[in-house]
N, C-alpha and C positions, 0 to 999 in steps of 0.2 A: 445705768440704762444705755442700752445700744442707741446710737445714732440712728435717727430717726429717717423716715422719708419726708420729702419736703412737700408743704400745703401754703400757697399764699394765703394768710388770714385776711378774712374781709375786715374794713374800718367802717367807723361811722363816718369818716371825712372821704372827700372825693377821692376817686382811685386815680392813680396814675395809669398811662397807657403804654410805659417804657417796655424797652427789650428786660427779659427777665434777668441780664447781667449788669442791669444798673442800680442804683440805690433806690428808683421808684420803686421796682419790683419789689424790692425787699421789705417796703411796708406797705406798699400800695396807697401811701399819702402824699409822697414825695412828688413836685411839678418838675416838669421836664424841661424847665428853663436851664439854659447853660449860664453857668456862671463864670466871669472871665477870672483865670489865676490872679491871686492875690498874695502879696508875703505878708506872713502871720508868724506868731509865733506857735509852737506845737499845742500849748494851752488854747489858744485861740483857735486853732485850727478844729480842737474837741468841740468848743462851743459853737463854731459857725456849723459843724457835722450836725449836732443836736437840734440848732434852729433849722436847718434844712428837711431834718427828720420829721419836724413839726413836732418834736417834744414840749411840753407846755410845764411840765413839775418835774424837779429832781428831788431826791431825799439824800440828805446827806450830812457830813460834820468834816470840817477840815483838820488838816494836819500837815506835817513837815513837806512830805514827798508828793502831796498833791495840792499843796498850798499856790503852785504857779497855776492851776486849773481855776483857781477861786476867784482871782483877779479880774480875767476877763468874763467871766460868769457875773460877777458884780456889776457889770455895764450891759449885761444882754435884757432886752424889753423883751425878748420872746419866751425866755425860760426862767420859771420860778423855782429858787431854790427853796427847800423848806428845812431848815436846820434841827436836826433831831438831838435827842441826848443820848442817844447809843448809837453804833451801828446797826445792832440787830435791829431796831426799831424801823431804821430805813429800808431796810431789806424787804420787813415785813410790811411796811408802808407800801413800797414798790410793787409788792406782790397784792395786797388786798387792791391797790390803783388798778393794776393788769385785769386781776377777777372782775371786779365792779364794771370797767367799761372797754375790754377787749383789747386795748391798746399794751404796748411794751412799757413796764415799768422800770423806771430807773434810779439806781442808788449810786452813791458814790461816797468813797472810804481813802483814807489814806494808808501809806503801806505797814508792813507788822501787824502790830495787835488790830488797827484799824480794819485792815483787809479780814483778819481772822476773825474778827467779830461778825463778817457776814459771811461765815461758813454755814451756821445755821439757817438761816433764811434763802440761801442759795438751794442746798440741799432740799429745804423745802419745797420752793418754787418747783425745781427739777422733779420731785417726785409727784407732785400736784398737776405737772405738765402745764406752768404757768409762765407766760413771756416775761422775762426779766434781764436786763442788761445792767451788769453792774462794773463801773469804773472804779479803779483802784490806783493811786500813785504806789511807785516802785523807786526804791534806792537808785541813785545814778547808776548807769550801764558799769562802769569802773567797780561800783561798789558789790555788785550781785555775786553772789558766792564768797563774800568776806566775812560773813555773819558781820555786816555793819550794823548801824543803829537803826533800828528798827527795820530790819530787814526780815522778810519771809519769803519762801517759795510760794507764792498764793496760786500760781499758776500748777504747780506739783500738786498742793494740797486740794485744790478745787479741782484736780481732772478728772476723779471719779465721781463726783456730785453735779457736776456741770454737763449739758449739751455739748460746750465747745468752750473754750478758753484761749485767748489770744496774749503774747507779750510782745509790744512794740517795739522795735530795735531801731527804727527809721521813721523820722517825724514826718516824711512825704507819706508813708502808708497810713496815715491817722483817718483821714478821710474814707478812706476804702475799708479799713478793719471796723470802724464803727457801723458803716452801713452793711457789711458783711453779720457783724454781731447781730443788728435788727433783724436782719433777715432770718438767721437762724435760728433767734429766740421766737419768732413769731410765726414760722413757717414749719408744714410738717407736724411732728408732735411737736408743740412747743415747749420750750424749757428755757434753763438759765444760762447766760452766757457771761461771762468774765473777761473783761479787757483791762489789763496791766500795763501801765505807760510809767518808765522812768520818769525821775524828775529832770534829766538832764534832755531828755526828748520832748519835756513838757517846755522846757525854757528854751529849745532850739531854734531858729529861724528855719522856715520851710515856705512852701507853696500850697495853699489851697485853692482847688477847682474841685467844680462840682457838675454833674454827677459822676462820682468814680464809677471804674469798672472795676466788677466784682470779679475774686477768683475764687470760686468754690466748685473745681469740676466734678469732683467724686460726690456732690451733693445734689441731688437729681429730684425734681418735686415728681412725687405719683399721687394724684387725687382722684383721677376716674377708675372706677374700678371696671374691672374685667367683665364683658355682658353674660359670658358663659357662666360665670360665676353667679353672676345677678339673676339668670334663668333660672339656673339649679337651686338656688335659695328660694324662688317663688314656686319652684315645684315641690318641694320639701314644705312649705308653707301650706300650699294645698291640700298636701295630704294628711297634715297634721291634726290629732283631736284634742291636743292640749298643749298648745303653744304659748308661749311667754317672750314679751320684749323686753329683753335684760337691758337696761340704759344704763350707760356711764357718761362720765364726764366729758367723754369724747363729742357727746351731743350739743352740749354747752359750746364747748370750744369753737365746734363748727358752725355755729350759729342754726344750727337744724331742727329748732325746736317746732317751728310750724310744721316742715316735712314730718316729723316724728308723730305730731297729732294728727294729720292727714292720713299717714299709714293706718295708725291705731283706728282710728274710725272707719277708715276704708273696710279693714279685717274684724273688727271688733275683739282684738288681741288684747288681753292682760298685760297691763304694763308695769314692771314696777323699778323704780329710781335709786341709784345706789347715793350711798353718802355724798358722792362727787358731784351729782346729776339732779339734786333736789331742785325744784322748779323746772326742771327741762320738760316736764310735763304736768299739768294742771294738777293739785290736788283734788281739786273738787271734782275732778272729771271720774263719771262713774267707772272708767275702763283702768282707772289708777287703783292698784292693789298696794301701796306704799313701799317705803324702804326695805329692802331685805338686807340680810347681814348678821353679824352677831347680837344688834340691839334693833333688828329690823321688825317689821310687823309679822305676825304669825301667817297671815294670808301671803305676804309678798317670799316667805321664805317656803312656804306650802308649795306655792306656785312654782318654786324653782324645783324642788325636791321632786314633784309628781308630774313635772312638764314631761312632753314627748319629745318638743322641739324649744331651743332656746336660741333666740333671733338676738345676737349679742352686738351690741352697736356702740363703740367707744367705749368701751369697759375691759378689764383685762383679768378677772377672774381672781380677784384677788383674795388674799386667804379669810378676811375679814366678812364676805360674801359667802365663799366656799364653805366656811369650815374644811373638816377632814375631807381634803379632796377625793380621797378614793369612793366616798360615799356620798359625793355631791351629785344630783341629779343623775342618777345611774342610768335611767330608763330613758333619757333624751340623748337625742342629734343635735349638733351645734351648728349653727352659722355665725360665724366671727368676723365681724366687719371693724377694723381699724387702721388708722394711717398709719401705725408702725407696725410694719411686718414681723418685728421681733417678738411683738404680742401674741401674735398669733398663734397657737400651738404651744406657748411656752409654759401655762400651766394644766390648759384642758385641749385634748385633741379636737379638733374643727374639722366637723364633716365636708362643710365648705366654708373655706378662707376667704375672705375679699378683702384685699389692699385698697384702701382710699377713702377719702374726705367722707364723712358721714352726710353730709348734707346730697353730696352726688350719689352715693350709695344709696339712701333712702329714696332719693327722688326716681331714680332707676327702677327700685325695687317694687315702688308706686307703679311705675308705667307696665312692668313686667306681671304685677298681680293685677291690672286692670285688663290687660291683654287676656290673662286667664279667665277672666271674670266673663269677659264677652263672650267665651266660648261656652259658657254654661258652669264653669269652675265656681262652686262657693263654699266657704266653712261653716260649718255647723258644731259649733262650741257650746250649746246650751247645755248639754251634760258637765262640761267643764266649767263651765260660769255658775251652775247649780252648786258644785262641790266647793268653787272659791267663795261664793256669796255664803255658803254656810258658815264658812271659817271666820269670813269677814263678821257675820253675825255673832257668834259664839265668843270670841277674841278680839274685840275691838281694843284699841290702845285706852288704857285707863290708868289710876291711880289711886292710891287711899289718901283720907285725910291723917295728917299726922296727929298722934295722941301725946305728943310732948307742949303743943300750945305753940309751936313754931310755925312758921309757914309752910307750906307745899312748895318746894321749887317747881314742880311741873305745873302748877296754878299761876304761881308768877310769870314764867315764860310763856304761856297759854294764854294770859291776858295782854304781855308785851304784844304778841303776836296779833290779838285780837284787835288791840288799840292802835297799834301802827300800822297794820294792815299790810296786802301783799304787796304794795308799791314800795316799802321801805326796803333798805339792806339790812342784814342780819348777819353779823360775824361771830365766830362762837370760837372758845379757846379750844382746849382739848381734856375730855373728862366728861361726867356724869352730865355735867351743864350741855357739853356740846351734843350729847345723844339726845336730851329732852328737848334742845333747840331742833333738833333735827326732826325729833316725831312729833310736838305739839305747837310748832309754828307752821300754818298753813302757805307754802311756798305754791305761788300760780305763774311765776314768770322766772324766765333765766337769768344768771347774775345778780340774784336778790339774797342766796344764801351762800357765805364764804366761809371756809375753814381750813383746818389743815389737816387733810384726812390721810394722806402717806405718812407723812414722817410723825405727825402727831405731836406736833411743837406747843408746848404750853409755852405763854406769854404772846402767843399769835396776836389774839381778837384784838386788844388795844389799837398796835399801831397798824394793821389791818385794817380796821376802823377809820382809821385817820387818812391812808390811803384812798380809801374808798371814796370818803368824803370829798378829799381834795379831786378826786375824778367825776364825781357827781354832787355837785355842791347843792344842787336845789332836791336832792333827796334826803329823807330821813336816814340817819343810819344809827343802827344800834349795834353797841359792844355786849354779846351776852358771855360774861366772862365768870368763871369760879374766882373764890379768895384765893387760891394755891397760884394760880395763873397769872392773877392781876398784880400778885406782889412781883414778878419777874420782868414787866415792862410799864409798869404803870408812870414812870418818869416822863414817857410820852403824852401824857395829858399835859404839861407843862408846854409842850411843843404845841399843842391843840390850842391852848389858852391863848398863846403869844401869837399863833399863826392866824387866830382865827378860824378853827376847825372845830365848829359845836356838835362833836359827836355825843350820842348818851349811851352811858354804860348802866346795864343791867346787872348788878355784881350778885350773884347768888352765892351768898354767904352761909356755908354750912359748918365753917370752924375747922374744917378737916381736907386732906387730900382725899377727895369723894370718891373717885373711884379705885382707888389703891384701898380706901376701906371699905369700899363695899366686897372686894376680893379678899380681904382679911375675914371679911364677916363670913363670906362663902365657904372660903378655902382653907384658912388658917386659924378657924376655932376662934373666932372674935379676939385674938390677939392684936390690939394695935399698936403695933410697932412703929412711931414715928410718923404718925398721920395727923394728928391735932396739932393744927395752925397756932392757938390759941387768940384765935378774932372772937370767939364768944365768952359769954360769961361776965362778971363783974368789970374785970379789966380786959379791954380789947386792944390788942398790940398787932397792928396798928386799929388806931379807930379811923376808920375808911372816910368818914364824913368829914374829921378835922385833916386827913391826908389828902381829900379831892379840894378841900378849901385851899388847903397850904400850895396847892398847885394850880391855882386857879381857876376851879371849877366851884360850880353849885353842887352842895352836897346834901342827900336825904338821907333818912333811914328810915324802913318801914319794918316794922315787926308785927302787924295785925292785918289781917285778911281784909277787912274794911277798908283799911288804907292803900292799899296797893293801887287801885284804880286813878285815884287821887293824885297818886306819886307819879304815875307814868304821864297823867296827862300835864301835872307840871312838868314834868321834863321837857314834854314836846310843847311847852308853851315858852322855854326858854331858848333861844338861837344866837346869843351873843356870846355864849360860853359853853364849854363843854358841861355836862351834867354826869353825876354818879349817884346812883340810887342803891343803897348798901339793904338788900332784901336779907334779912335774919332767916335764914331757913332750918330746916331739922336736917341734922347730919344721919338721921336713920334712912331717908330715903333711898331706894334704888332702882335702878335702870332696869326695867322689864318691856318688853322679852329679852331673853338671852340664851346664846349659845356659849356656852364656855368654850375657851379657847383650846384648840386642837381635838376639838370633840365633834362630831357628825352633827348637822343642820337636822337630821331626825331627833335630835336630844334635845330641840328647843324646849325652854322654859317659858309658859306665857306669864307665870308668875312665880315667886316661890314656892315649890313643892307641888306646881301645876304643871303638868305636861302634856299638850294637846295631843300626841300619836297621832300626828295626822298621817303617816305612814300605816296606818291601821285603816282599813276602809269603813270598819263600824265606828270608830271612834268620834268622828266630828258630829254625827247625831245621838251619840249615846249620851254625853254627861250633861244634865240639865244641872247637876250640882254645882260645874265647873264654870258653866254659863251664869251662873248666880255669884260665884266667887269674883267672876272677872267683871260684874257690871255692879256690884254693890256700891253703896254711898251714891245712888241715885240722886239724892235731893240734894247733894253736895257739890262743890266746884267740880268733882271729878266726873260727873254726869256728863259732861259736855265732852270730855277727852276722847272718846271715839267716835265724835261726828267729824273732828275737823280732819281725820285721818282714818280712811274707812277701814 
């Protein structure tokens, strides 16, 4: 990713008012108090910097090169360290913490394999623009480049997958570089930053003073949009007959959901929210057409494809949304607002490019539209809404009752969402269960849906839920995971049990790598090569209930539909340990709708063998047979599936 421009991120804590070159500006949380210089070790300087940055929680695991840091960390009464079972868990926990709270997530690892185990979560955080700072130990300076024991060039390794990284070569620089790392991670387009510290630097005597003066001369905040571009955007909106608010994760990152709601209600323009923007706009709102993309709602995909104006806010025209780029929304002009200028025009030409923070962009756009309305300008979207509402009625989200006697995964996930409600936080792994969780849980608030959208990291859910629960201890947190993903990082349940982090896990156990199996069904003649995980049948390897209990959790198994609600309520009643519910679901369920990879959104399939043909003006009203097929099982649990997601 290219280097973003800067945007100071709001914090739920009190904001400082110091100069943009101070540590206070770096995080908006640091007091302006001047601390007298004090003699400390490099390790003590790191801990003192974290304390002054008001870091409350770090996730990590000690090792030789980083061990000097753990000694003063042991004495800190301000920073709580959560001892994970694997560094990947520390990285994803930091990501979950940051996504749920909006603060910077922090993880710590030792040199060599400890640091390289952070590569996946750092790449994941960077792809999804999550503010994470990783602090790694390194071999002593005299050993760097000698292939010393547990040496790895983690700065070089992570350069392509972080927003920035540092190798500290002088202990006096520790406060400044830690402050810079937090500023870079949390400002502009947020991202991952790594700070690598040699062991002898951690052991060296140095002076700690606060606040430090930052040295980032080439890093300039650009948050305020250009007024001319905003006015031109308002003009295009006034002329549009079929506009769409195409909303991405940048709206959540900028805390601009209230402004988005005001803009949508002011104009009456349909809203679609990408996978990373679920919760940015209430699902219950009539203007919400759902999630676009490969497994988005037919209405959302149709809205984009048939629009004449895309008002793109904090989204990046990802391939999973656009499908075949050359056929994506060919009749639409594009307003593209993003904090990162490198994203504008990268995949789709922008008729009106706007660089700026989404909150400021939307605020100024509302003012410009109100000014136009004061002169008598108004939008007439009746015909556009008639078209979209027809599609919403004809192709609601729905699912079939399994014929093999096992649970419907969609029903299970929908039940979790209904019982936990919109105030809970939901973390998903990657695969079918991720898409079902995005589809069948109703999201009303930002920062309640956490997932790995860009990198698509299996194993994300459990440690991310752990981090989210640490950041939001009074909120119910669910990890919705698959049996494949769960086996990659479930050891962090031991961390949760020992640290008192009572997350709930809804394990969608279909005995397979479900999304891979779906593709094998559709594209490889049902040749199921290496997708059966052996977690179903007479011999369950592993037995997830026994595994959960061995890890200090409460384990429940559910195989009958009538037991689903009771199991979820039992999990909700237990708050002194983690709970794992092993839901035995059918392996034959598939995620629909679907746009096959590399094909046009015009080829969307509402279900297997059912193509809406919404690119044909006659198609929407035509097929009563299709409508009947999409709404079958009205008396069963699937009947409500289309109600939560219009």
